[in-house]
C-alpha positions as CSV (number, residue, x, y, z in Angstrom):
1,M,19.3,19.7,-0.3
2,Q,16.0,17.8,-0.9
3,R,16.3,14.4,-2.4
4,E,14.2,13.2,-5.3
5,P,11.9,10.4,-4.5
6,N,13.1,7.0,-5.6
7,P,10.4,5.5,-8.0
8,A,11.2,1.9,-7.0
9,I,10.7,2.7,-3.3
10,E,7.5,4.6,-4.0
11,A,6.2,1.7,-6.1
12,D,7.0,-0.8,-3.3
13,R,5.1,1.4,-0.8
14,M,2.1,1.6,-3.2
15,H,2.0,-2.2,-3.4
16,D,2.4,-2.6,0.3
17,W,-0.5,-0.2,0.9
18,G,-2.6,-2.0,-1.7
19,V,-2.3,-5.3,0.2
20,M,-2.9,-3.7,3.6
21,I,-6.1,-1.9,2.3
22,R,-7.6,-5.3,1.4
23,L,-6.7,-6.8,4.7
24,L,-7.9,-3.9,6.8
25,G,-11.1,-3.0,4.9
26,D,-14.3,-3.1,7.0
27,T,-16.3,-4.4,4.1
28,D,-13.8,-6.9,2.8
29,Q,-13.6,-10.5,3.9
30,R,-11.2,-11.8,6.5
31,P,-9.1,-13.8,6.2
32,W,-7.8,-13.7,2.7
33,T,-5.7,-16.3,1.0
34,V,-2.5,-15.2,-0.7
35,D,-4.1,-16.4,-4.0
36,E,-7.2,-14.3,-3.4
37,I,-5.1,-11.2,-2.8
38,V,-3.1,-11.8,-5.9
39,R,-6.2,-12.4,-8.1
40,D,-7.9,-9.3,-6.7
41,R,-5.0,-7.1,-7.4
42,E,-4.5,-8.7,-10.8
43,A,-8.0,-7.4,-11.7
44,D,-6.5,-3.9,-11.1
45,Q,-3.6,-4.8,-13.5
46,I,-1.1,-5.3,-10.7
47,A,1.5,-8.0,-11.4
48,R,1.5,-11.2,-9.3
49,E,5.2,-10.7,-8.4
50,D,4.5,-7.2,-7.0
51,T,1.8,-8.5,-4.7
52,L,3.9,-11.4,-3.5
53,D,6.8,-9.1,-2.9
54,A,4.6,-6.8,-0.9
55,I,3.3,-9.7,1.2
56,L,6.9,-10.7,2.0
57,R,7.8,-7.1,3.0
58,L,4.8,-6.7,5.2
59,T,5.4,-10.1,6.8
60,G,9.0,-9.1,7.5
61,A,7.8,-5.8,9.0
62,G,5.4,-7.6,11.3
63,L,2.3,-6.1,9.8
64,I,0.8,-9.3,8.4
65,Q,0.9,-13.0,9.5
66,P,0.6,-15.7,6.9
67,T,-0.4,-19.2,8.1
68,K,0.7,-22.6,6.9
69,D,-2.6,-23.0,5.0
70,N,-1.9,-19.9,2.9
71,L,-4.2,-17.5,4.8
72,V,-3.1,-14.0,5.6
73,F,-4.1,-11.9,8.6
74,P,-3.2,-8.4,9.7
75,T,-1.3,-8.4,13.0
76,R,-2.4,-6.6,16.1
77,A,0.1,-3.9,15.3
78,A,-1.5,-3.3,11.9
79,L,-5.0,-3.3,13.3
80,Y,-4.0,-0.9,16.0
81,F,-2.3,1.5,13.6
82,D,-5.4,1.3,11.3
83,R,-7.6,2.2,14.2
84,I,-5.6,5.2,15.4
85,A,-4.8,6.5,11.9
86,G,-8.2,5.9,10.4
């Protein structure tokens, strides 16, 4: 039997991807601050909490690395995945 997709999980994945796109984009700046990511996504009507939660999930997954001065970088693993998947 096939399961129905969980809307909450799908929304989390969408938010995670929205953050990663900004960090991995060729034309975008690097590094981003957490506040810049939040403001950029708020312009697309994405709630601050959704972006902050995505940053926490991505950090826990080892795909982004925040610094003490509030900068956020993609990890080597994220950059490598982007290169092979892109």
